[in-house]
DSSP file (Angstrom, degrees, kcal/mol; ACC not computed):
  #  RESIDUE AA STRUCTURE BP1 BP2  ACC     N-H-->O    O-->H-N    N-H-->O    O-->H-N    TCO  KAPPA ALPHA  PHI   PSI    X-CA   Y-CA   Z-CA
    1    1 A X              0   0    0      0, 0.0    39,-0.1     0, 0.0     0, 0.0   0.000 360.0 360.0 360.0  -6.0   -5.9   20.2  -12.9
    2    2 A X        +     0   0    0      2,-0.1     2,-0.2     0, 0.0    27,-0.2   0.588 360.0 105.0 -83.7  -5.8   -4.3   23.4  -12.2
    3    3 A X        -     0   0    0     26,-0.0     2,-0.3    28,-0.0    28,-0.1  -0.503  62.1-145.7 -68.7 134.9   -7.4   24.9  -10.9
    4    4 A X  E     -a   31   0A   0     26,-0.8    28,-1.3    -2,-0.2    35,-0.1  -0.820  16.4-114.5-107.1 153.7   -7.7   25.3   -7.2
    5    5 A X  E     -a   32   0A   0     -2,-0.3     2,-1.0    26,-0.2    28,-0.2  -0.204  38.3 -92.5 -71.9 163.8  -10.8   24.9   -5.1
    6    6 A X        +     0   0    0     26,-0.9     2,-0.5    28,-0.2    -1,-0.1  -0.728  52.4 174.8 -81.1 108.7  -12.4   27.8   -3.2
    7    7 A X        -     0   0    0     -2,-1.0     2,-0.2    26,-0.0     3,-0.1  -0.949  26.8-127.7-115.2 134.1  -10.9   27.5    0.2
    8    8 A X        -     0   0    0     -2,-0.5     3,-0.1     1,-0.1    41,-0.0  -0.462  37.8 -88.1 -78.7 150.4  -11.7   30.2    2.8
    9    9 A X        -     0   0    0     -2,-0.2    -1,-0.1     1,-0.1     6,-0.1  -0.179  49.3-101.8 -51.6 148.2   -8.9   31.9    4.6
   10   10 A X    >   -     0   0    0      4,-0.2     3,-1.8     1,-0.1     2,-0.3  -0.414  51.2 -86.4 -69.0 154.1   -7.7   30.2    7.9
   11   11 A X  T 3  S+     0   0    0      1,-0.2    -1,-0.1    -3,-0.1     3,-0.1  -0.507 116.4  15.4 -62.5 127.4   -9.0   31.8   11.0
   12   12 A X  T 3  S+     0   0    0      1,-0.4    -1,-0.2    -2,-0.3     2,-0.2   0.364  97.3 126.1  79.5  -0.6   -6.7   34.7   12.1
   13   13 A X  S <  S-     0   0    0     -3,-1.8    -1,-0.4     1,-0.1     2,-0.1  -0.534  73.3 -96.0 -78.2 152.9   -4.9   34.8    8.7
   14   14 A X        -     0   0    0     -2,-0.2    -4,-0.2    -3,-0.1    -1,-0.1  -0.496  45.2-109.6 -69.6 142.7   -4.8   38.0    6.8
   15   15 A X        -     0   0    0     -2,-0.1     3,-0.3     1,-0.1    -1,-0.1  -0.398  12.9-147.8 -72.6 147.2   -7.6   38.3    4.3
   16   16 A X  S >  S+     0   0    0      1,-0.2     3,-1.3     2,-0.1    -1,-0.1   0.381  82.5  92.8 -92.4   1.3   -6.5   38.1    0.5
   17   17 A X  T 3  S+     0   0    0      1,-0.3    -1,-0.2     0, 0.0    -3,-0.0   0.860  80.8  53.0 -63.1 -40.6   -9.4   40.5   -0.2
   18   18 A X  T 3  S+     0   0    0     -3,-0.3    -1,-0.3     2,-0.0     2,-0.1   0.504  85.2 109.2 -76.2  -4.9   -7.2   43.4    0.0
   19   19 A X  S <  S-     0   0    0     -3,-1.3    -3,-0.0     1,-0.1     5,-0.0  -0.435  76.0-106.6 -77.6 141.4   -4.6   42.0   -2.5
   20   20 A X     >  -     0   0    0     -2,-0.1     4,-1.9     1,-0.1     5,-0.2  -0.249  25.8-113.9 -68.3 160.2   -4.4   43.7   -5.9
   21   21 A X  H  > S+     0   0    0      1,-0.2     4,-1.5     2,-0.2    -1,-0.1   0.820 113.4  51.4 -61.4 -34.5   -5.8   42.0   -8.9
   22   22 A X  H  > S+     0   0    0      2,-0.2     4,-1.4     1,-0.2    -1,-0.2   0.906 111.2  45.4 -70.5 -45.8   -2.4   41.6  -10.5
   23   23 A X  H  > S+     0   0    0      1,-0.2     4,-1.6     2,-0.2    -2,-0.2   0.770 110.8  54.0 -77.2 -19.9   -0.7   40.0   -7.5
   24   24 A X  H  X S+     0   0    0     -4,-1.9     4,-2.2     2,-0.2    -1,-0.2   0.873 108.3  48.5 -68.0 -41.7   -3.5   37.7   -6.9
   25   25 A X  H  < S+     0   0    0     -4,-1.5    -2,-0.2    -5,-0.2    -1,-0.2   0.809 116.4  43.8 -67.2 -28.6   -3.4   36.4  -10.4
   26   26 A X  H  < S+     0   0    0     -4,-1.4    -1,-0.2     1,-0.1    -2,-0.2   0.853 114.2  49.1 -83.8 -36.9    0.3   35.9  -10.2
   27   27 A X  H  < S-     0   0    0     -4,-1.6     2,-0.3     1,-0.2    -2,-0.2   0.884 127.0  -2.5 -73.8 -39.8    0.3   34.4   -6.6
   28   28 A X  S  < S-     0   0    0     -4,-2.2    -1,-0.2    -5,-0.1     3,-0.1  -0.996  77.1-101.7-147.4 151.1   -2.5   31.8   -7.2
   29   29 A X        -     0   0    0     -2,-0.3    -3,-0.1   -27,-0.2   -26,-0.0  -0.280  58.7 -72.3 -69.4 170.9   -4.8   30.7   -9.9
   30   30 A X        -     0   0    0     -5,-0.1   -26,-0.8     1,-0.1     2,-0.4  -0.281  50.7-137.8 -54.8 140.6   -8.4   31.8  -10.0
   31   31 A X  E     +a    4   0A   0    -28,-0.1     2,-0.3    -3,-0.1   -26,-0.2  -0.852  25.6 172.2-100.8 144.0  -10.5   30.0   -7.4
   32   32 A X  E     -a    5   0A   0    -28,-1.3     2,-1.3    -2,-0.4   -26,-0.9  -0.766  46.6 -87.6-131.1-179.1  -13.9   28.7   -8.0
   33   33 A X        +     0   0    0     -2,-0.3     2,-0.3   -28,-0.2   -28,-0.1  -0.741  52.4 177.3 -98.3  90.1  -16.3   26.6   -6.1
   34   34 A X        -     0   0    0     -2,-1.3   -28,-0.2     1,-0.1     5,-0.1  -0.736  35.5-102.7 -92.1 142.5  -15.3   23.1   -7.0
   35   35 A X    >   -     0   0    0     -2,-0.3     3,-1.4     1,-0.1     4,-0.3  -0.201  33.1-109.0 -63.4 160.0  -17.1   20.2   -5.4
   36   36 A X  G >  S+     0   0    0      1,-0.3     3,-0.9     2,-0.2    -1,-0.1   0.745 117.3  61.6 -56.5 -32.7  -15.3   18.4   -2.6
   37   37 A X  G 3  S+     0   0    0      1,-0.2    -1,-0.3     3,-0.0    -2,-0.1   0.744  98.6  57.2 -76.7 -17.1  -14.7   15.4   -4.6
   38   38 A X  G <  S+     0   0    0     -3,-1.4     2,-0.3     2,-0.0    -1,-0.2   0.446  80.3 112.3 -82.1  -4.3  -12.6   17.5   -7.2
   39   39 A X    <   +     0   0    0     -3,-0.9     3,-0.1    -4,-0.3   -35,-0.1  -0.530  35.5 170.3 -72.2 134.4  -10.2   18.6   -4.5
   40   40 A X        +     0   0    0     -2,-0.3     2,-0.4     1,-0.1    -1,-0.1   0.260  59.7  60.6-125.4   9.7   -6.8   17.1   -5.0
   41   41 A X  S    S-     0   0    0      2,-0.0     2,-0.5     0, 0.0    -1,-0.1  -0.998  72.3-138.1-139.1 130.6   -4.8   19.0   -2.4
   42   42 A X        -     0   0    0     -2,-0.4     2,-0.2    -3,-0.1    -2,-0.0  -0.815  20.6-166.5 -88.1 129.9   -5.3   19.1    1.2
   43   43 A X    >>  -     0   0    0     -2,-0.5     3,-0.8     1,-0.1     4,-0.7  -0.702  32.7-118.2-107.0 157.6   -5.1   22.6    2.9
   44   44 A X  H 3> S+     0   0    0     -2,-0.2     4,-1.3     1,-0.2     3,-0.2   0.777 113.9  66.1 -66.1 -23.5   -4.8   23.3    6.6
   45   45 A X  H 3> S+     0   0    0      1,-0.2     4,-1.0     2,-0.2    -1,-0.2   0.740  89.2  66.4 -69.0 -21.4   -8.1   25.2    6.3
   46   46 A X  H X4 S+     0   0    0     -3,-0.8     3,-0.6     1,-0.2     4,-0.5   0.943 102.0  47.0 -60.9 -48.6   -9.8   21.9    5.5
   47   47 A X  H 3< S+     0   0    0     -4,-0.7     3,-0.5     1,-0.2    -1,-0.2   0.853 115.5  45.3 -60.4 -38.2   -9.1   20.7    9.0
   48   48 A X  H 3< S+     0   0    0     -4,-1.3    -1,-0.2     1,-0.2    -2,-0.2   0.602  94.1  79.3 -82.3 -11.5  -10.3   23.8   10.5
   49   49 A X  S << S+     0   0    0     -4,-1.0     2,-0.3    -3,-0.6    -1,-0.2   0.751 104.9   3.6 -78.0 -21.7  -13.4   24.2    8.5
   50   50 A X  S    S-     0   0    0     -4,-0.5     4,-0.1    -3,-0.5    -1,-0.1  -0.944  72.2-107.8-148.4 174.2  -15.5   21.8   10.4
   51   51 A X  S    S+     0   0    0     -2,-0.3     2,-0.3     2,-0.1    -2,-0.0   0.785 102.2  70.1 -78.2 -20.6  -15.4   19.6   13.4
   52   52 A X  S    S-     0   0    0      1,-0.0     2,-0.6    -4,-0.0    -2,-0.2  -0.737  94.7-112.8 -89.5 143.5  -15.2   16.5   11.2
   53   53 A X        -     0   0    0     -2,-0.3    -6,-0.1     1,-0.2    -2,-0.1  -0.676  27.2-167.8 -76.6 120.9  -12.2   15.8    9.2
   54   54 A X  S    S+     0   0    0     -2,-0.6     2,-0.9    -8,-0.3    -1,-0.2   0.624  74.0  74.5 -82.6 -17.4  -13.3   16.2    5.7
   55   55 A X  S    S-     0   0    0     -3,-0.1    -1,-0.2     4,-0.0    -2,-0.0  -0.816  81.5-155.6-104.3  93.9  -10.2   14.6    4.3
   56   56 A X     >  -     0   0    0     -2,-0.9     4,-2.1     1,-0.1     5,-0.1  -0.107  27.5-112.7 -69.5 163.5  -10.7   10.9    5.1
   57   57 A X  H  > S+     0   0    0      1,-0.2     4,-2.1     2,-0.2     5,-0.2   0.865 120.7  53.5 -54.6 -42.1   -8.2    8.3    5.6
   58   58 A X  H  > S+     0   0    0      1,-0.2     4,-2.4     2,-0.2    -1,-0.2   0.871 107.4  50.7 -65.3 -39.4   -9.4    6.7    2.4
   59   59 A X  H  > S+     0   0    0      1,-0.2     4,-2.3     2,-0.2    -1,-0.2   0.879 107.4  54.3 -65.9 -35.7   -9.0   10.0    0.5
   60   60 A X  H  X S+     0   0    0     -4,-2.1     4,-2.1     2,-0.2    -2,-0.2   0.906 111.2  44.5 -59.5 -47.8   -5.4   10.2    1.9
   61   61 A X  H  X S+     0   0    0     -4,-2.1     4,-3.0     2,-0.2     5,-0.2   0.922 111.2  54.4 -62.9 -44.8   -4.6    6.8    0.5
   62   62 A X  H  X S+     0   0    0     -4,-2.4     4,-2.1     1,-0.2    -2,-0.2   0.904 108.6  48.4 -59.2 -44.8   -6.3    7.6   -2.8
   63   63 A X  H  X S+     0   0    0     -4,-2.3     4,-2.4     2,-0.2    -1,-0.2   0.858 109.9  52.1 -68.4 -36.9   -4.2   10.7   -3.2
   64   64 A X  H  X S+     0   0    0     -4,-2.1     4,-2.2     2,-0.2    -2,-0.2   0.927 110.9  47.7 -58.8 -46.6   -1.0    8.7   -2.4
   65   65 A X  H  X S+     0   0    0     -4,-3.0     4,-2.8     2,-0.2    -2,-0.2   0.902 107.9  55.2 -64.0 -40.3   -1.9    6.1   -5.0
   66   66 A X  H  X S+     0   0    0     -4,-2.1     4,-3.0    -5,-0.2     5,-0.2   0.947 108.7  50.7 -54.1 -49.7   -2.7    9.0   -7.6
   67   67 A X  H  X S+     0   0    0     -4,-2.4     4,-2.5     2,-0.2    -2,-0.2   0.934 111.2  45.5 -57.9 -48.3    0.9   10.3   -6.9
   68   68 A X  H  X S+     0   0    0     -4,-2.2     4,-3.1     1,-0.2    -1,-0.2   0.923 113.4  49.2 -62.2 -42.9    2.5    7.0   -7.5
   69   69 A X  H  X S+     0   0    0     -4,-2.8     4,-2.5     1,-0.2     5,-0.2   0.911 111.6  50.8 -66.1 -38.2    0.5    6.3  -10.6
   70   70 A X  H  X S+     0   0    0     -4,-3.0     4,-2.3    -5,-0.2    -1,-0.2   0.940 111.9  46.2 -56.6 -50.7    1.5    9.8  -11.8
   71   71 A X  H  X S+     0   0    0     -4,-2.5     4,-1.8    -5,-0.2     7,-0.2   0.927 114.1  49.6 -59.7 -48.2    5.1    9.2  -11.2
   72   72 A X  H  < S+     0   0    0     -4,-3.1    -1,-0.2     1,-0.2    -2,-0.2   0.924 113.9  42.9 -53.5 -49.2    4.9    5.8  -12.9
   73   73 A X  H  < S+     0   0    0     -4,-2.5    -1,-0.2     1,-0.2    -2,-0.2   0.805 122.9  36.7 -73.2 -29.5    3.2    7.0  -16.0
   74   74 A X  H  < S+     0   0    0     -4,-2.3     2,-0.6    -5,-0.2    -1,-0.2   0.582 102.0  74.8-106.6  -1.6    5.3   10.2  -16.4
   75   75 A X     X  -     0   0    0     -4,-1.8     4,-1.1    -5,-0.2     3,-0.1  -0.904  53.4-166.5-117.2 120.5    8.7    9.1  -15.4
   76   76 A X  H >> S+     0   0    0     -2,-0.6     4,-1.9     1,-0.2     3,-0.5   0.932  90.3  56.2 -59.9 -45.2   10.9    6.8  -17.7
   77   77 A X  H 3> S+     0   0    0      1,-0.3     4,-3.2     2,-0.2    -1,-0.2   0.860 100.8  55.8 -68.0 -29.6   13.3    6.1  -14.9
   78   78 A X  H 3> S+     0   0    0     -7,-0.2     4,-1.7     1,-0.2    -1,-0.3   0.863 107.2  50.9 -70.8 -26.3   10.7    4.7  -12.5
   79   79 A X  H <X S+     0   0    0     -4,-1.1     4,-1.7    -3,-0.5    -1,-0.2   0.864 109.9  50.2 -70.3 -35.1    9.8    2.3  -15.2
   80   80 A X  H  X S+     0   0    0     -4,-1.9     4,-2.0     2,-0.2     5,-0.2   0.933 110.4  50.3 -62.6 -53.2   13.4    1.3  -15.6
   81   81 A X  H  X S+     0   0    0     -4,-3.2     4,-1.7     1,-0.2    -2,-0.2   0.838 106.8  54.0 -53.4 -36.1   13.6    0.8  -11.9
   82   82 A X  H  X S+     0   0    0     -4,-1.7     4,-2.6     2,-0.2    -1,-0.2   0.888 106.4  52.0 -67.8 -43.0   10.5   -1.3  -11.9
   83   83 A X  H  X S+     0   0    0     -4,-1.7     4,-1.6     1,-0.2    -2,-0.2   0.832 110.5  47.6 -66.4 -31.9   11.9   -3.6  -14.5
   84   84 A X  H  X S+     0   0    0     -4,-2.0     4,-2.2     2,-0.2    -1,-0.2   0.801 110.0  54.5 -74.2 -30.3   15.1   -4.1  -12.5
   85   85 A X  H  X S+     0   0    0     -4,-1.7     4,-3.0    -5,-0.2     5,-0.2   0.942 110.3  45.3 -66.4 -46.5   12.9   -4.7   -9.4
   86   86 A X  H  X S+     0   0    0     -4,-2.6     4,-2.4     1,-0.2    -2,-0.2   0.907 113.0  50.2 -59.5 -42.0   11.0   -7.5  -11.2
   87   87 A X  H  X S+     0   0    0     -4,-1.6     4,-2.2     2,-0.2    -2,-0.2   0.869 111.5  49.4 -68.2 -37.9   14.3   -8.9  -12.5
   88   88 A X  H  X S+     0   0    0     -4,-2.2     4,-2.0     2,-0.2    -2,-0.2   0.914 112.2  47.9 -67.3 -42.1   15.8   -8.8   -8.8
   89   89 A X  H  X S+     0   0    0     -4,-3.0     4,-2.2     2,-0.2    -2,-0.2   0.920 112.8  47.8 -66.3 -39.1   12.6  -10.6   -7.4
   90   90 A X  H  X S+     0   0    0     -4,-2.4     4,-2.6    -5,-0.2    -2,-0.2   0.913 113.8  47.7 -67.6 -38.2   12.7  -13.3  -10.2
   91   91 A X  H  X S+     0   0    0     -4,-2.2     4,-2.5     2,-0.2    -1,-0.2   0.821 108.2  54.6 -67.9 -29.4   16.4  -13.9   -9.6
   92   92 A X  H  X>S+     0   0    0     -4,-2.0     5,-1.7     2,-0.2     4,-0.9   0.945 111.7  44.2 -62.3 -49.1   15.8  -14.0   -5.8
   93   93 A X  H ><5S+     0   0    0     -4,-2.2     3,-0.7     1,-0.2    -2,-0.2   0.948 115.5  48.5 -64.5 -46.2   13.2  -16.8   -6.4
   94   94 A X  H 3<5S+     0   0    0     -4,-2.6    -1,-0.2     1,-0.2    -2,-0.2   0.878 119.5  37.8 -63.1 -35.7   15.5  -18.7   -8.9
   95   95 A X  H 3<5S-     0   0    0     -4,-2.5    -1,-0.2    -5,-0.1    -2,-0.2   0.500 102.9-133.0 -94.0  -2.0   18.5  -18.5   -6.7
   96   96 A X  T <<5 -     0   0    0     -4,-0.9    -3,-0.2    -3,-0.7    -4,-0.1   0.944  31.0-161.2  48.6  58.0   16.6  -19.1   -3.5
   97   97 A X      < -     0   0    0     -5,-1.7    -1,-0.1    -6,-0.1    66,-0.1  -0.084  19.5 -97.0 -62.2 163.6   18.2  -16.3   -1.6
   98   98 A X     >  -     0   0    0     64,-0.1     4,-2.5     1,-0.1     5,-0.1  -0.228  33.6-100.3 -76.0 170.3   18.2  -16.2    2.1
   99   99 A X  H  > S+     0   0    0      1,-0.2     4,-2.7     2,-0.2     5,-0.1   0.919 125.6  49.9 -53.2 -48.5   15.8  -14.3    4.3
  100  100 A X  H  > S+     0   0    0      1,-0.2     4,-2.0     2,-0.2    -1,-0.2   0.831 108.5  52.8 -60.7 -35.8   18.4  -11.6    4.9
  101  101 A X  H  > S+     0   0    0      2,-0.2     4,-2.5     1,-0.2    -1,-0.2   0.913 108.9  49.8 -59.5 -48.8   18.9  -11.4    1.2
  102  102 A X  H  X S+     0   0    0     -4,-2.5     4,-3.0     1,-0.2     5,-0.3   0.894 109.7  51.0 -54.8 -46.5   15.2  -10.9    0.7
  103  103 A X  H  X S+     0   0    0     -4,-2.7     4,-2.6     1,-0.2     5,-0.3   0.947 111.2  47.3 -59.6 -48.3   15.1   -8.2    3.3
  104  104 A X  H  X S+     0   0    0     -4,-2.0     4,-2.2     1,-0.2    -2,-0.2   0.915 115.0  46.3 -60.8 -44.7   18.1   -6.4    1.6
  105  105 A X  H  X S+     0   0    0     -4,-2.5     4,-2.6     1,-0.2    -1,-0.2   0.913 115.4  45.3 -70.0 -41.6   16.5   -6.7   -2.0
  106  106 A X  H  X S+     0   0    0     -4,-3.0     4,-2.3    -5,-0.2    -1,-0.2   0.887 112.0  51.0 -73.4 -33.0   13.0   -5.6   -0.8
  107  107 A X  H  X S+     0   0    0     -4,-2.6     4,-3.2    -5,-0.3     5,-0.2   0.965 114.4  45.9 -66.8 -47.0   14.4   -2.5    1.3
  108  108 A X  H  X S+     0   0    0     -4,-2.2     4,-2.8    -5,-0.3     5,-0.3   0.918 112.2  49.0 -58.6 -45.2   16.5   -1.4   -1.8
  109  109 A X  H  X S+     0   0    0     -4,-2.6     4,-2.7     2,-0.2     5,-0.2   0.965 115.6  45.4 -60.6 -49.1   13.5   -1.8   -4.2
  110  110 A X  H  X S+     0   0    0     -4,-2.3     4,-3.2     1,-0.2     5,-0.3   0.945 114.3  47.2 -55.2 -56.3   11.4    0.2   -1.7
  111  111 A X  H  X S+     0   0    0     -4,-3.2     4,-2.2     2,-0.2    -1,-0.2   0.881 114.6  46.5 -62.1 -40.3   14.0    3.0   -1.2
  112  112 A X  H  X S+     0   0    0     -4,-2.8     4,-2.2    -5,-0.2    -1,-0.2   0.964 115.6  45.0 -69.8 -48.5   14.7    3.4   -4.9
  113  113 A X  H  X S+     0   0    0     -4,-2.7     4,-2.1    -5,-0.3    -2,-0.2   0.906 114.8  47.9 -63.1 -40.5   11.1    3.5   -5.9
  114  114 A X  H  X S+     0   0    0     -4,-3.2     4,-2.6    -5,-0.2     5,-0.2   0.950 113.1  48.3 -69.0 -40.2   10.2    5.9   -3.0
  115  115 A X  H  X S+     0   0    0     -4,-2.2     4,-2.3    -5,-0.3    -1,-0.2   0.822 107.5  55.4 -67.1 -28.8   13.1    8.2   -3.8
  116  116 A X  H  X S+     0   0    0     -4,-2.2     4,-1.9     2,-0.2    -1,-0.2   0.876 109.3  47.6 -70.7 -36.0   12.1    8.2   -7.4
  117  117 A X  H  X S+     0   0    0     -4,-2.1     4,-2.4     2,-0.2    -2,-0.2   0.923 111.9  49.2 -64.2 -42.9    8.6    9.4   -6.4
  118  118 A X  H  X S+     0   0    0     -4,-2.6     4,-3.0     2,-0.2     5,-0.2   0.910 108.2  54.8 -60.3 -41.3   10.0   12.1   -4.2
  119  119 A X  H  X S+     0   0    0     -4,-2.3     4,-2.4    -5,-0.2    -1,-0.2   0.919 108.3  48.8 -62.7 -39.2   12.3   13.2   -7.1
  120  120 A X  H  X S+     0   0    0     -4,-1.9     4,-2.7     2,-0.2    -1,-0.2   0.942 111.9  48.5 -60.7 -45.1    9.2   13.5   -9.2
  121  121 A X  H  X S+     0   0    0     -4,-2.4     4,-2.6     1,-0.2     5,-0.2   0.945 112.5  48.0 -59.1 -46.4    7.4   15.6   -6.5
  122  122 A X  H  X S+     0   0    0     -4,-3.0     4,-2.7     1,-0.2     5,-0.2   0.909 111.6  50.6 -52.0 -47.3   10.5   17.8   -6.1
  123  123 A X  H  X S+     0   0    0     -4,-2.4     4,-2.4    -5,-0.2    -1,-0.2   0.880 111.9  48.8 -64.3 -39.3   10.7   18.2   -9.9
  124  124 A X  H  X S+     0   0    0     -4,-2.7     4,-1.7     2,-0.2    -2,-0.2   0.912 111.4  47.2 -66.4 -43.9    6.9   19.2  -10.0
  125  125 A X  H  X S+     0   0    0     -4,-2.6     4,-2.7     2,-0.2     3,-0.3   0.942 113.1  48.9 -63.6 -47.4    7.2   21.7   -7.2
  126  126 A X  H  X S+     0   0    0     -4,-2.7     4,-2.1     1,-0.3    -2,-0.2   0.905 110.4  50.4 -65.8 -40.4   10.2   23.3   -8.7
  127  127 A X  H  < S+     0   0    0     -4,-2.4    -1,-0.3    -5,-0.2    -2,-0.2   0.862 111.9  49.9 -59.5 -33.9    8.6   23.5  -12.1
  128  128 A X  H  < S+     0   0    0     -4,-1.7     3,-0.4    -3,-0.3    -2,-0.2   0.950 117.9  36.8 -74.7 -51.2    5.5   25.1  -10.5
  129  129 A X  H  < S+     0   0    0     -4,-2.7    -2,-0.2     1,-0.2    -1,-0.2   0.684 127.7  32.2 -78.6 -19.6    7.5   27.8   -8.5
  130  130 A X     <  +     0   0    0     -4,-2.1    -1,-0.2    -5,-0.3    -2,-0.1  -0.519  60.7 167.9-140.3  76.8   10.2   28.5  -11.1
  131  131 A X        +     0   0    0     -3,-0.4     2,-0.2    -2,-0.1    -1,-0.1   0.724  66.1  62.4 -50.8 -31.8    8.9   28.1  -14.6
  132  132 A X  S    S-     0   0    0      1,-0.1     0, 0.0    -3,-0.1     0, 0.0  -0.658 106.9 -78.3 -95.6 158.4   11.9   29.8  -16.1
  133  133 A X        +     0   0    0     -2,-0.2     2,-0.3     4,-0.1    -1,-0.1  -0.263  56.0 171.5 -57.3 138.6   15.5   28.4  -15.8
  134  134 A X     >  -     0   0    0     -4,-0.1     4,-2.3     1,-0.1     5,-0.2  -0.947  38.8-132.8-154.0 136.0   17.1   29.1  -12.4
  135  135 A X  H  > S+     0   0    0     -2,-0.3     4,-2.1     1,-0.3     5,-0.1   0.850 109.4  49.0 -63.6 -37.1   20.3   28.0  -10.9
  136  136 A X  H  > S+     0   0    0      2,-0.2     4,-2.2     1,-0.2    -1,-0.3   0.875 109.0  51.6 -70.5 -35.9   18.7   27.1   -7.6
  137  137 A X  H  > S+     0   0    0      1,-0.2     4,-2.1     2,-0.2    -2,-0.2   0.895 109.8  51.6 -65.1 -33.8   15.9   25.2   -9.3
  138  138 A X  H  X S+     0   0    0     -4,-2.3     4,-3.1     1,-0.2    -2,-0.2   0.955 109.1  51.0 -65.5 -45.6   18.6   23.2  -11.2
  139  139 A X  H  X S+     0   0    0     -4,-2.1     4,-2.3     1,-0.2    -1,-0.2   0.872 110.2  48.2 -58.1 -39.5   20.3   22.5   -7.9
  140  140 A X  H  X S+     0   0    0     -4,-2.2     4,-1.9     2,-0.2    -1,-0.2   0.895 113.4  46.2 -68.0 -38.8   17.2   21.2   -6.3
  141  141 A X  H  X S+     0   0    0     -4,-2.1     4,-2.8     2,-0.2     5,-0.2   0.910 113.9  50.6 -65.8 -45.4   16.3   19.0   -9.2
  142  142 A X  H  X S+     0   0    0     -4,-3.1     4,-2.3    -5,-0.2    -2,-0.2   0.890 110.0  47.3 -61.0 -41.5   19.8   17.8   -9.3
  143  143 A X  H  X S+     0   0    0     -4,-2.3     4,-1.7    -5,-0.2    -1,-0.2   0.890 110.8  51.1 -68.4 -39.4   20.1   16.9   -5.7
  144  144 A X  H  X S+     0   0    0     -4,-1.9     4,-1.4     1,-0.2     3,-0.4   0.944 113.2  46.9 -68.0 -44.4   16.7   15.1   -5.7
  145  145 A X  H  X S+     0   0    0     -4,-2.8     4,-2.6     1,-0.2    -2,-0.2   0.893 109.3  56.2 -62.3 -36.2   18.0   13.0   -8.9
  146  146 A X  H  X S+     0   0    0     -4,-2.3     4,-2.6    -5,-0.2    -1,-0.2   0.850 101.0  56.0 -66.9 -29.3   21.3   12.4   -7.0
  147  147 A X  H  X S+     0   0    0     -4,-1.7     4,-1.9    -3,-0.4    -1,-0.2   0.915 109.2  46.9 -60.6 -46.2   19.5   10.9   -4.1
  148  148 A X  H  X S+     0   0    0     -4,-1.4     4,-2.7   -33,-0.2     5,-0.2   0.927 110.4  52.5 -60.1 -49.2   17.9    8.5   -6.5
  149  149 A X  H  X S+     0   0    0     -4,-2.6     4,-2.5     1,-0.2    -2,-0.2   0.888 110.0  48.4 -58.7 -40.8   21.3    7.8   -8.1
  150  150 A X  H  X S+     0   0    0     -4,-2.6     4,-2.9     2,-0.2     5,-0.2   0.937 112.6  47.0 -65.0 -42.4   23.0    7.0   -4.7
  151  151 A X  H  X S+     0   0    0     -4,-1.9     4,-1.9    -5,-0.2    -2,-0.2   0.911 114.2  49.1 -68.4 -36.9   20.2    4.7   -3.6
  152  152 A X  H  X S+     0   0    0     -4,-2.7     4,-1.8     2,-0.2    -1,-0.2   0.918 112.1  48.5 -60.7 -50.6   20.4    3.0   -7.1
  153  153 A X  H  X S+     0   0    0     -4,-2.5     4,-1.7    -5,-0.2    -2,-0.2   0.924 110.9  48.9 -61.5 -48.3   24.1    2.7   -6.8
  154  154 A X  H  X S+     0   0    0     -4,-2.9     4,-2.0     1,-0.2    -1,-0.2   0.837 107.8  56.6 -57.9 -37.2   23.9    1.2   -3.3
  155  155 A X  H  X S+     0   0    0     -4,-1.9     4,-2.0    -5,-0.2    -1,-0.2   0.829 102.0  54.6 -65.8 -35.8   21.3   -1.2   -4.6
  156  156 A X  H  X S+     0   0    0     -4,-1.8     4,-2.0     2,-0.2    -2,-0.2   0.890 109.7  49.7 -67.3 -37.6   23.7   -2.5   -7.3
  157  157 A X  H  X S+     0   0    0     -4,-1.7     4,-2.5     2,-0.2    -2,-0.2   0.902 111.0  46.6 -68.1 -40.4   26.2   -3.2   -4.4
  158  158 A X  H  X S+     0   0    0     -4,-2.0     4,-1.9     2,-0.2    -2,-0.2   0.857 110.9  53.4 -69.3 -33.2   23.7   -5.1   -2.3
  159  159 A X  H  X S+     0   0    0     -4,-2.0     4,-2.9     2,-0.2     5,-0.5   0.892 108.5  51.0 -66.7 -42.5   22.6   -7.0   -5.5
  160  160 A X  H  X>S+     0   0    0     -4,-2.0     4,-1.4     1,-0.2     5,-0.5   0.928 112.6  45.3 -61.3 -48.8   26.2   -8.0   -6.0
  161  161 A X  H  <5S+     0   0    0     -4,-2.5     4,-0.3     1,-0.2    -2,-0.2   0.876 120.9  38.0 -65.6 -32.4   26.6   -9.2   -2.5
  162  162 A X  H  <5S+     0   0    0     -4,-1.9     4,-0.5    -5,-0.2    -2,-0.2   0.928 128.0  29.9 -83.6 -46.7   23.2  -11.1   -2.4
  163  163 A X  H  X5S+     0   0    0     -4,-2.9     4,-2.1    -5,-0.2    -3,-0.2   0.808 106.2  63.5 -89.0 -38.5   23.3  -12.6   -6.0
  164  164 A X  H  X5S+     0   0    0     -4,-1.4     4,-2.9    -5,-0.5     5,-0.2   0.867  98.1  53.9 -67.6 -39.2   26.9  -13.1   -7.0
  165  165 A X  H  ><S+     0   0    0     -5,-0.5     4,-2.5    -4,-0.3    -1,-0.2   0.967 115.6  42.6 -46.4 -52.8   27.9  -15.7   -4.5
  166  166 A X  H  > S+     0   0    0     -4,-0.5     4,-1.2     1,-0.2    -2,-0.2   0.873 115.0  48.9 -67.4 -37.1   24.9  -17.9   -5.6
  167  167 A X  H  X S+     0   0    0     -4,-2.1     4,-2.0     2,-0.2    -1,-0.2   0.882 111.3  49.9 -73.9 -40.3   25.4  -17.2   -9.3
  168  168 A X  H  X S+     0   0    0     -4,-2.9     4,-2.9     2,-0.2    -2,-0.2   0.882 107.9  54.9 -63.8 -36.5   29.1  -18.1   -9.1
  169  169 A X  H  < S+     0   0    0     -4,-2.5    -1,-0.2    -5,-0.2    -2,-0.2   0.855 109.1  48.0 -65.6 -30.7   28.2  -21.4   -7.2
  170  170 A X  H  < S+     0   0    0     -4,-1.2    -1,-0.2    -5,-0.2    -2,-0.2   0.917 116.1  42.3 -77.3 -39.6   26.0  -22.3  -10.0
  171  171 A X  H  <        0   0    0     -4,-2.0    -2,-0.2     1,-0.2    -3,-0.2   0.870 360.0 360.0 -76.3 -37.5   28.6  -21.5  -12.7
  172  172 A X     <        0   0    0     -4,-2.9    -1,-0.2    -5,-0.2    -2,-0.2   0.413 360.0 360.0 -88.5 360.0   31.5  -23.0  -11.1
């Protein structure tokens, strides 16, 4: 999957033909003529290549789903967040929480899951551009993980506000 398709230079952009063999190999992987179906990244040149948008809405949704699936299969924390999301939904049904409670729970679940996927994307890009250890790469990864941590902490506060009064009413 690290191979990039053969994409022409954008109109008006400097040609890569004059670049040396060494710098081209370091800047981007070798390009070959992959079929359109094998393309997994949209480039600005795609939009300018023809009058019709070759990157369909269906393909955009397909790419989004592939990203979510990759994050779910590769990230342990996303699986843990999913388990807590299922628990929160089950508890919501069992305790018959209010509409406002449901809204809060759903927004928290969506926020934590979305941030975990963004965290995965940040980690992937940082690994791509900085394969060796680098202080700035560490900071970028730590900040992305910190965003998830903050959202998860806020979600615990929301869960306490939504669920604890109903749980206490059942117990007492």
